[in-house]
N, C-alpha and C positions, 0 to 999 in steps of 0.2 A: 735442403738438404737437412732437414728434419723431422722429413715425415717418414722417415723410414721404409720399409721394402730393397727389392733387389736394384738399386739404382746406381747410374754411372757415375758415381762420386766425383771420381776424378776428372773425368769432362764438365761436370756441376761446377766444379771449385773452379775449373781453367776458366770456365765461360763469366762468373762471378768475378772471380780475379781480373780480369778484362774489362768487361765492363767498370767496377769500381775505379781500376788504374785509368782509365780513359776518363772518367769522371774529378778525379784527382788533378790530371793533368790540365785540367780546362778550368779548374774554379779557383778564383784567387785567392779564398777566404780559407784556405786549407794553406797548412804551412809549408814553406818553401822545401823544403827538407824530404817533403814526404810527397812533392811534383817531382823533386829531380830524381829523388833515389829510388829505387825497384824495390818496389816493396814483394816480391818474391827472393824468399830466402836460397833460390837454388841459382841465382845471380852473381853469389858470393862464394859457392864453392866450387874447387876443382873437378869438372864432371870426369875427369883422367883415375882422380884418386876418390872419389866421392863413396865407394862402396868399400874400402879398404878400412878394417878397425883401427880405430885411435889408441885402443889401449889394449895391453895384456888379456887374455880371457881369464886368468889367474886375479887380475885385480877385480874384471867385472864381478867373478862371481864371488868375492869376497866384500864386494859391497851389495851386492845383491842378498847375500846372508845377511849382513847386518842391517838393512832396509827391511829385510823379512822380523827382524828381530824386535827393531824398533815399531813397526807396525803390529805385530801381535802383541806387543807388551802389555797393554790394559786386559787384556786375558788371563796373565800369568802374574798379575798382582792381587797379595793377599788384602791391601788397605789401598787406601787414598798416595798418591804419591803429595799433595798439597797442602798445605795447612789450613785453617778457617781465615787465617789474614791474608791467603792469596787471591780466596775466592769475594772476601769484603771489599780487595782494595777498588773494585768498580765503583761500591757502592757510595764509598767515599771520593771520589774524584767530582760523582753526578750533584751529591750533596753541595759540595764545594761550589760548583756550578750553579746550584741554585740559590745562591744567597746574595744578588745582586738587587735584590730589593723591584724588583719587577713581578707584578702580578702574574705573568705567565709564569715566571720563579718560583712564585708561591704555590702555583697549582701543582708545579713539578714536584716540588716540595711535598706535598702531600702525598703523591702518587707515589713519591719514593718510600714513603713510611708507611703505605699499605701493600706495596709491593715487598717490603723488609719483613712486614708480620708475616704475610702469607711462604714469603724463606724458611723460616724457620731457622735462621744459622743458630742460633745458642745451640742447638741440640748437633750443629754440624759436628762429626758425618752420621748419619742416619740410616745407609744404606750401605748395602757390598754387594753390586750384583754385577755379571756382565753381561753384555748387550751388542746388538749390532745394528747400524742405521740401515733402514729396508725403503729409503729411499735419498735423493739429495734433500741432505737437514741445514741447519744453521746452529751455530755456537753464539749464543749469547750475553752479553756482561750482566743482564738482568733475566728475570724469569718474565720475560714481557716481547712479543714480536712488533709492538708498536713503534715503529723507527722514534727517534730522537736526534735530530739534525743537527750538525755543528751550523752557527752563522754564518754567512758570506763573508767573510774579512775585505775583497775586493769587487771592482763592479768588471762584468762582463760573465759573473757566473750563474749561472740560472740552472736551477733543478741538481745541484751537487748530491751526487752518492755517495756521502758520507753520515752514515749511521752512527752515532757513538756507541749504540747497543752491541754493536755486528761487530763478533770476534772474527770467526771465521766460516767460509762453507765448509760443509763435509758432505763427501762422497757417500752414495749407498756402498753398502758390503764394507763399512769401515769397523773394525771389533772400539768397544768402548767401555770403559770403568765407570758405573752408576754410586756414586760416593754421596749423593744426600738429594731428596723427594721434598720439592714443596706440601706444603699443608693441603692443598688443594688437589693433591695427586699429580696433577698436569705437565707440570717442569722435573727436571732432576740436574744436578750437576755432575758432568762429566766428561773425562777426560780419554782423550783419543791420544794416540803417540807423540802429539805435535802440540796438541793446545788444550787450556781448561775452557768452560764457558757452560751455560746455561741449553737446555736443549728440552723441547718438546717432546714428552713422553709418547705422543702420535707417530713421532719418527724413530723410534728405537722398538725392537724386539730381543727379550731376553734368551741369550743363550744356553746350552746343556753341554755338558762335557763331551759326548758323541757327536755337538753340531761343531763345537770348536774344535775336537781331532780330524775330521773331514773338511771341514773350512782351510785349515792351516796344510793339509797335506800335502797338496801342487800336484802338479803343478798349477801356475795360475795363467791368466792372460791379461793382459794388458789394453783397455780401450786406447787407441791409437787416434780416431772421428771425434771430434769435440761434439757434445749435447747427442751423442748417439743412443735414438731407440732403443728400449730393449721390453722385448715381449717372452710370456711365457704360453701356455696353452691355456692361459687364463682372461689372455688380452696385454695391453699397454701395461705395464710397471713405472718405468722411471725415463728419465734420460742421464745417461751417464756421460761425466765430461774426460775428457783427454787426462791418462795417467789412473783412472779407477781400478782397480784389480778384483778378478773375480775367479774360482777355482776351474779349472778345464778339464772337462771330461772326456772331449773326444776330440776330433778334426777329420774333415774331407779335404780334398783336395782346394775346394771355396769357401770353408764355412770352418767355425770354432764354436763348439758345444759348451758353455758355460751354467753354473751355478748362480742363483738370486736368490737375496734373499726375501723371505714375506713373512707377514703377524697372521697366527694362528689367532682363532677368537679366543683363545689364553691369553694370548699376550708374547707367546713364544716364537721364537724364529724357526722357518722352515724352510726346506730348500725346494726353488725348482727349477728344471733347464730351461735354457734359451739358446738360441742359436744366432749365431753371428756371420756376417761375411767376414773372410780374412782382410778386407779394407777396412774392415771398422775394427777389429781385436787382431791381436799376436800372442804368440809363449812370449812371457819376459822371462829373463831380461833379454831387450833387443840387443840388437851387437850396437855397439857407439861408433856410428859412421855417420861421417859429415852425411849422406844423405839421408840415413832416419833423421838426422836432426833439423836436416833444413825442411824435411816432409812434416813432423812433429810441427815445427816452428810456424808452418804457412796454415796451420790450423789455427794459430790463435793469432794469426795479422787480423787486423781490425775487430779483433775482439773487444765488446766494451769494457769500458773500466766499471771496478765496482770495490769500492772501499769491503778489506774484508771477507769479500768474494757475494756482497749485497746483489740481490737480486739472480743469483749462481752466475753473474760475471768475477772476472778476474781483477786483483790489483795487480802490482809489480812484483812483490814475492811469491802469490799464489803461482802468476803464472811460470816464473822459473819453477817451481817446484814441481809444477804438475808438467813441466817440459822433460824434466829430468827423472820422474818417476818411472815410466815404462823402461828403462834400462838398469832400473837396479840402484839409482843414485838418491841415496836419501838427504834430502836437505831439510832445514827447519822451515817454519812456515812465516816467520817475519824476518823482514831483510838486514836488521841488527844483528839476529843470531846468525843469516846465514852466513855473514860480514864473518862472524868471530868463529863459525862451527863448518863453515861450506868447506874450506880447503888450507892451502896457504894463502897466509895473507902480507902483501905487500901494502907496506903502511905507505900514503900518498901524502898524506896531509900538509908537511912543509915544503909540499915544493913552488914552481910555478907552473902554470896551465900548460907552460909551453914544455918544462920538464913532466910533467905529469904525460901528457900525448906521449912526447917521447917515450916513456917507459912503455907505456902499455903498447906502443906500436912495435917495439923491441920485443917482449918477455910476454904479452897477453897473445894466447891462445886461442884463436876464434872458435866461436861455439863451446868453448871450455872456460869463459874465466867471464868472473862477473867483477861489474865496478858498482863501488858503494858511496852512498853520501848520505847522511843522517835524514832517514825517512824516505830514501828512495835508492831500486837496487837494479842493473841494469845486463844483459848480455852483450858482451863486447862479439861483436863477427866480424871483424877486419876495418881493412882502413882502405879509402880512396884520397889519392891526391894529398896525404899527409895527414888527411882526418880520420880519429878511429870513428867508428858506426858503429852503434849497438843498437840493440830491439830492447824492446821496453811497452810496459802498459803503464800510461799515465795520465792525468787526466788535464793538465792546462802548463800552457807556457805562460812566463811572466813577460806582460809589455809597459813600457813607458813612452808617452806622447812627449811630444817635441816640448811641449810648455814641463814635463817632467812627472806628470800625472801616472802612476800607478795602476796598473790592470791586469788580469787575464783573458787569455786566450783558449777557450776549449779546445782540446784535443778529443779526450775522453776515450780513447782506445789506444789497443796495442800497435806500434810502429817502429819503422828501422828510422833512426835519424842521426844525426852527428849529435858531439855533447853539446851541441848549441842550439837546438831548436825553436823556431820562433826566432831567429835572429832580428830579420827586417823587420819586425815588430818591436824590438828592444833598442833603438839606436844612441837612445840617454841611458843605455844601462850599463850595466859592469862590461868593457869589453870583450872578458874573456867567458862571460854568460854562466849562467847559474851554477849548471852541472860542476864544467871544468874548474870553478872557484872554490868550490864546497866539496868538490871529489875528496876523500877519504882514503881510501883503499883498493886494491886490487886481489881479489882473489881467485888464485888458481886451483879450478876444482881437480884436475886430474896431476901427480905426482908428475916429476921429470922425468922419471925412473921408470915409470908405469905406460910411458906411452910409447907407440910401433915406432919402427925404424926412421918412417917418414915424418917431415914435418907439416900440418897443415899449410896452405899458402895465408900467406897473411903475416906469418909469424916473426920476420926479422926486416919488413922495411914498409 
């Protein structure tokens, strides 16, 4: 699916899904929720209403206008939106982590001091440049590509994809504002519409006012096939993840022509044309229907977990954000911000697990409702046998042995589960499960007065 060309993606996906599901059902090491619940989102939507819009077009157009304003914000700011203290926070935390007296910590302290000298933050901000990402890029807390991994707290977690320096992955074609450049001219502090961090200058090209005007002009196409390979007349450029956005220049019955950014020898951004199959990109915003939501969500099933977009994979909040991007619905990058800014917030923090489930099933709108607990966010997709079902990307589930010893069982990908995934491995743990126990809130993405006249299945019982 990642090799490009005019391939029957739908057939390939269906075949891969069938093989994967078969493997799950016969593998006792896979948590029971994933074995017992279909991992095909079309199993949870009503085919009779699948293609009907869930919201008014007026509301969706308004959301898309706000999305574009947020997305292009870095090109319309004259100065940095962040103070020096915002850039320094990560340094302070890492310095504190390096004061436990260990030899490795002393080496890290020396390494941090060396990076701090190269960063030159006493002169922050020393730049004011508008640019664009020319490839899939990474925002880092410090100007360094090498990872700094968290220590493993419990048994059963090897090769954890948790890098302390990773802020977020950034899609190619993303507008950025450069506020500061390191002394060695290799790194820059950049601001996107939703995140702040250090980025390698190799991943950026400077834009001119003419470039900005054309790139913003629209219409725009949204990538709807994850990790779509992009080629221009010079060859392969990059892989674009689901949700990435590019100006559309033309379309035929089967294809969409887009513009992609490249870097000239002088470091400036230039535009090249690329042609995509319509099964990989569509004019945005897509109509907000259950069919489109299920199709895009299926693109992310089994997507490997990646903290902060590490290794070009997604964490829980990045998956939610990318899922709604093609519909013109802007969500912040991190789970706590999605909870506070993603829509109408319903407080669940002081309720019992049973009361939480009752409210979620009664008031939650499948595929348009988020469930949040500190450090994690999930998409509510409906209920089965009185149990809310969620779609989320998560690393592991807690386990408790018969002797009370705690551990973790790695899942490491996006999946459909109940609010108690891995319950069978946690007989000695809390009976309501970690998610239900610590669930704080429910976020309704779409206001009730903007919903279409029909209610999606699962909203009432």
